[in-house]
ROTIDO-855439 format. One record per atom (N, C-alpha, C): residue in one letter; x, y, z. Coordinates in pm, whole numbers, plus 50000, padded with zeros to 5 digits. Each point is the difference from the previous one (the first is absolute). Example, Ala and Ser with C-alpha at 12.3 -4.5 7.8 and 13.67 -1.06 7.14 Angstrom:
residues 2
A513194943150780
A499115011950000
A500905012050000
S499655010549928
S500825011950006
S499235010950073
//
This chain:
residues 256
X945334935609358
X500944997250077
X501555005049969
X500675007450079
X501475003149972
X500984994050081
X500995001849946
X501414996850075
X501095012350016
X500405003250114
X501055010050030
X501234992949964
X500755002449913
X501284988449987
X501225009250063
X499775011950071
X501345007750061
X499415008750101
X499874999550138
X499585006850088
X500864998350129
X500455010350064
X500834997650121
X498895003650118
X499184994050029
X499035004150067
X500394997550166
X501154994550009
X500494995350134
X500965011050058
X500335012549943
X500785009349995
X499395009050145
X500625006250030
X499695011050114
X498895011649959
X500125000349853
X499135009449926
X498384999950045
X499724983050033
X498644994950032
X499664997650114
X501035002650118
X499704996750149
X498765003950043
X499525012249964
X498965009450056
X498494992549957
X500234993149869
X498514996749947
X500194987049923
X501024992850017
X500104986149918
X498674991249998
X499534996950112
X498574992949983
X499195007249910
X499745013150016
X498875006849897
X500505000049880
X501395000749968
X500854998549881
X499414987949922
X500194989550079
X499884985949919
X498234999249986
X499105004750097
X498864999849954
X499535006549899
X500725010849982
X499525010449860
X500424992649890
X501154990450012
X500514994449862
X498954990349999
X499764989350064
X498604992349988
X498915005749948
X499645011250070
X498745006849930
X500245004749864
X500975001949967
X500295003349845
X500324987449916
X499834989050039
X500234985649913
X501354998349982
X500855004150108
X501234992749997
X500294991950096
X500004986949959
X500124988250080
X501114994750032
X501015002249939
X501624996650003
X500875011350016
X500724999650064
X501295009950004
X501284995050018
X500915001149901
X501314993150002
X500965010050065
X500654996550131
X500835008750074
X501384996849973
X500625008649920
X501454999249957
X500905002750137
X501064993250023
X500715004250119
X501045013749960
X500435003950107
X501085013649991
X501414992250047
X500135000050112
X501014993350058
X499724995150140
X501214995350073
X499874992150139
X499195010150095
X500075012950010
X499495008750080
X498535000949988
X499254996449889
X498735001550003
X499144984649972
X501064989649994
X499524985149979
X498814994950073
X500385002750124
X498984992450105
X498355008749996
X500175011649977
X499135007849995
X498764994449883
X500934999949883
X499254991549870
X499414986850038
X500904992150059
X499604986250027
X498764999250107
X500195008850088
X498775001650117
X498625004349932
X500225008249880
X498495006449929
X499734986349903
X500794992549961
X499634987649922
X499364991550095
X500384998250111
X499484989850101
X498765005050049
X499735012450011
X498625006850014
X499124998149909
X500275001849880
X498975000049870
X500604987049920
X500044984550033
X500534991249951
X499304998549829
X498825004850004
X499114996849890
X500285010449903
X500665009350025
X500015012049924
X501315005349972
X500885000150079
X501505004449995
X500874987249926
X500735003449907
X500874993249958
X501395006250032
X501024990050095
X501425007250040
X501034995849901
X500665009749973
X501344995249891
X501165003450133
X500974996549953
X501415002650089
X501095004149885
X500515011550025
X501405004549915
X500595010850083
X500895007249891
X500585012650075
X499785009849892
X499395012650039
X499945011249892
X501335007249971
X500385002549881
X501335001249963
X500695012750071
X499015007650043
X500615014450053
X500314996150151
X499694986550066
X500424994450137
X501294995449974
X500464997949883
X501484996550009
X500825006250023
X500874999050106
X501225010050033
X501194989550035
X501005005150053
X501074995250048
X499634983350066
X498915002150063
X499624988550098
X499334989149930
X499855001449866
X499034990949904
X500394987450023
X501134992850032
X500114987050025
X499024993850123
X500045009850086
X499304997550119
X498624999449964
X499505009649919
X498454997249948
X499564990349919
X501154995849942
X499704984249909
X500004991550104
X500884998650071
X499924990950103
X498694999550072
X499395011550053
X498704998150068
X499004997249907
X500145003549897
X498854996049880
X499764983649971
X501564994549995
X499944986349984
X499674991550152
X499995006150094
X499304995450119
X498734999049997
X499465013049965
X498385000050008
X499534992849890
X500774996549868
X499344991849910
X499764987050050
X500874995650084
X500194986250056
X498564994250057
X499355010650049
X498724997750069
X498984998449931
X500095001649838
X499124994149905
X498705008250006
X500215014650040
X498695008049978
X499915008649888
X500914999649919
X500135008749883
X499114994649903
X499265007149931
X499264998749897
X500695003949864
X500985008050000
X500755004049905
X501155007650046
X501035004249917
X501215008650028
X500105012549964
X500045010950094
X499935015049950
X499595009150119
X500125010549971
X500345006049873
X501225001450003
X500835000449885
X501214997249981
X500405005249848
X501535005549985
X500095006149904
X501275007750009
X500075011549894
X500915011550019
X499375011049994
X500315011650092
X499625010649978
X500955009949999
X500385009649902
X501365007549987
X499245016149962
X498365002150058
X499965013950002
X500365010450072
X500464996650134
X500585009850080
X501324998850018
X500434984850002
X501415000050067
X500424986149907
X501155000849978
X500564988549913
X501154993750087
X500315005550085
X501154996050123
X500174984650005
X498784992950006
X499774984750039
X499604992349878
X500255005949886
X499774995849876
X500224985249990
X501224996250016
X500704985349979
X499284993650130
X499865002950116
X499384992950074
X498884995349998
X498885013149935
X498684997549965
X500004986949906
X500995001449888
X499864991149879
X500374984750068
X500814999250089
X500514986350061
X498774993650064
X499255011950109
X498994993350071
X498614996449904
X499915008949911
X498844996149897
X500084983649910
X501404999949964
X500234988349920
X499874987150136
X500515004150108
X499724989950110
X498604995850001
X498915010050007
X498744998450055
X499214992949867
X500485001849867
X499424994849905
X500554983749991
X501254996950076
X500234985450001
X499214994350086
X499545008150100
X499204992650097
X498614997549955
X499645010849944
X498354997149932
X500214989749889
X501054998649930
X499824987049901
X500174987450057
X500875000550101
X500154985850072
X498744996550102
X499285011750047
X498794996050081
X498755000549894
X500195003149885
X498765001449896
X499255009850056
X500395010750030
X499245009250044
X499875012349927
X498805006849975
X499965013349938
X500825009350065
X500525011349927
X500845009450038
X499325014849944
X500125008750116
X499615012749967
X501265010049957
X499915006249889
X501295007249978
X499625016550019
X501145003550056
X500245015650020
X500915003349909
X499665010449899
X500995006049899
X499935016150017
X500785005650018
X499905012649967
X501245007949971
X500095005549866
X501105003649953
X501294988449969
X499244991249997
X500754987549941
X499604986049916
X498895005049908
X499224990649963
X501034992449902
X500575005949932
X500934994149869
X500694987650107
X500545005150113
X501074989850041
X499234988850065
X498815003150076
X499144991950067
X499374987449890
X499875004549882
X499344991049903
X501164990749947
X501455006349983
X500754993249949
X500514988050105
X500035002550129
X500264990850102
X498784987450005
X498685004349959
X499134991149992
X500264992849864
X500405004249915
X500074993049885
X501094987850018
X501075003550079
X500784990550047
X499494988150100
X499125005250071
X499294991250105
X498714994350007
X499325006149864
X498444998149998
X499534984550034
X500734990749967
X499594985850000
X499234998050117
X498804997050024
X499134997050096
X499825010950095
X499835010949942
X499835013550067
X498845004249947
X498895004650084
X498965007449953
X499365011750091
X499555010149976
X499845008950124
X499405015249937
X500135010150061
X499345011649957
X501435012650009
X499495007749919
X501055011149988
X498985012450061
X500475001850128
X499175008350080
X500285015349963
X498865006849996
X499895014549941
X500835000249873
X499574990949899
X500944999749888
X500345014749949
X501404999649960
X500475015249980
X500295001149830
X499534993549949
X500535001749831
X499105000749920
X500245001349838
X498875003449934
X499634986949917
X499225001449901
X499474988449952
X500914987049943
X501085003949957
X501204993249933
X500674991550137
X500205008150109
X500574993550129
X498624991050030
X498915003149996
X499024989750076
X499944988349913
X500314999549875
X499954989749916
X501294992750037
X501145004950024
X501144993050038
X499654990850156
X499595007950075
X499544994350158
X498894988249981
X499075003149919
X499094988849955
X500914985049923
X500645006849925
X500724986649932
X500904991250104
X500595008250117
X500664993650103
X498884991750098
X498844999549967
X499104992050085
X499225009350092
X500195011550026
X499575011350114
X498845005049971
X499175006050106
X498965006049991
X500345014450020
X498955011749956
X500075014950018
X499275003250111
X501015005150124
X499005003050085
X499495014950003
X498975004249977
X499465013249959
X499305008050105
X500265010950044
X499595004350134
X499475015849965
X499915007850112
X499485011549984
X500295010349904
X501574998049958
X500435009749910
X499334999049880
X499464990749961
X499054998849860
X498955009050025
X499355006250094
X499125011350034
X500435013049969
X501485003450001
X500585011449997
X499925004049853
X500125013849974
X499905007449896
X501444996849928
X499944998149870
X501284998749920
X500594982950036
X499564993050084
X500574988650037
X500314990349872
X501204994450006
X500754993149883
X499144987250029
X499284993450097
X499174988750008
X499005000149920
X499185010849962
X499195003649909
X500074993049865
X501275004349945
X500264993749893
X500284985849985
X500804994450113
X499864985450013
X499084994549983
X498925002350076
X498614993349988
X499425001349872
X500245010749945
X499375000849850
X500544993249927
X501304997849995
X500784988849912
X499674988550020
X500074994550141
X500014987550010
X498954992950076
X498815006850039
X499024995650080
X500384994850131
X499164991850075
X499854997450108
X500344983050047
X500474992649887
X499934987750012
X501274993850096
X501035010749986
X501224997350107
X500235008150110
X498755006950061
X500035010850075
X499314993750129
X500355003850137
X499684999950132
X499825012450074
X499265003750078
X499595011550074
X500704999950121
X500465012950017
X500715004450149
X499855012450043
X500165000950132
X499905015350060
X501565005050028
X500694989350056
X501425004550072
X499565009150114
X498794997850055
X499685008150122
X501084997850128
X500565011850065
X499185013050015
X500165007349871
X500754997749867
X500805012049930
X498964999049882
X500445009149914
X499325000849839
X498644999149995
X499215008050077
X498405000050024
X499485003949874
X498974994249947
X499495003549858
X499425016350014
X499695001949879
X499055012449999
X498544998350022
X499335003150109
X500145014150022
X500615002250151
X500674989850024
X500714998050133
X501435003150004
X500565004549894
X501455000049973
X500755009750102
X500814994750053
X500505011750116
X499574994450129
X499184992350045
X499664994550118
X500314986750031
X499864994650093
X500354984850041
X499034992249914
X500804988149934
X499194992949902
X499624985950091
X499004994849971
X499814986550039
X499054992749911
X499754986550027
X499444988949927
X498755002549928
X499235007350085
X498775003649967
X499915008449860
X501095005049963
X500005009349874
X500194990849886
X500144987950019
X500154992049885
X498895001649870
X498854998750030
X498905005249902
X500395009849919
X500445011150052
X500085014149919
X501294994949887
X501044992450073
X501024996249880
X499154992549908
X499364990149991
X499434992049927
X499135007149911
X499275010450043
X499085008449927
X500695007749883
X501375005950037
X500755006649913
X500504991249896
X500424987650047
X500344990249890
X499084996549911
X498854997550079
X498894995749882
X499565011649906
X500205011450038
X499635010949894
X501255002249912
X501064996950045
X501315001949916
X499914987549863
X499354987650058
X500044989649900
X498744998449942
X499005007650024
X498565001949933
X499464984950059
X500004996850100
X499374985750029
X499135003450162
X499024990850003
X499195002450129
X501214998150112
X499535007350119
X500854996550106
X500074986650062
X499044994549984
X499694984850048
X501074991549930
X500305002249884
X501034993549912
X501265001650084
X500355012350062
X501195004050032
X500094989650143
X498925005150079
X500164989950122
X500044983449982
X499414993649895
X500144989149985
X501324995249946
X500375006149876
X501414995649972
X501235002650082
X500045011850073
X500815002350093
X500124992750126
X498944997250054
X499844991250119
X500374983049951
X499774995249877
X500504989849958
X501434999149990
X500685009749957
X501185001049965
X500674998750157
X499475009350098
X500764998050164
X499794987350042
X498894995850012
X499604988050065
X500924986649915
X500215000849883
X500694988749934
X501555000550020
X500345011350014
X501525002950060
X500044994450119
X499075005550102
X500374996950154
X499584988950049
X499444991049921
X499274985750029
X500704989849929
X500565003949881
X500634988249944
X501685001849981
X500604987950041
X501585001049984
X500525002549834
X500905007249992
X500535002249885
X500684986649945
X500094996449897
X500454988349917
X501255003549919
//
């Protein structure tokens, strides 16, 4: 059994074959899929998918950092209204992304800190997006990490960075990038093993080899698990067992 801890199966990329995509995931042994939020424009589609597959889909609520613009206060207000319904099983994805545009850096930081406070107060796990901002994100968490737990989605660092993230109480989200040639994630797995790892696809993005460059989907989780097993020199069944236990503990147990 596997858990995909990060997939956007509710986006328009899956409109033509969403039911078949879900069926393929189940056939591959993926029995739970965590649905990170993007922003108010996609939120209802996400919640509708969670309603359609309540025993499989785990909905989160949050604002992706690249959705933070001049109107970020309105986005925060919409998020707060949605959170009041009690639907969220976690907060995210949220964080800081400075890869292409730094225009709204300050607003991203404010929105991120606001969402971390929500997660802490509600005792919900948080999925963190960090791109070209790992040091800043870790510094923010170091100030606010009490009663916080979660996942660093598409973990972007080296082994030393991974140790720091683990020390903050977070799991490492490892996806298709680990199957790419010369991936830094290979060194992380070899150095630290899998005890604080969860699996993810980031579907429809970052498909693992041999599907790189095509649409990603949750059915590819076993390919990621197999590569991790190879790197850690352990049976793939151990990867499935440990990563599934990590994910289920995070999303079924309140933080303390």
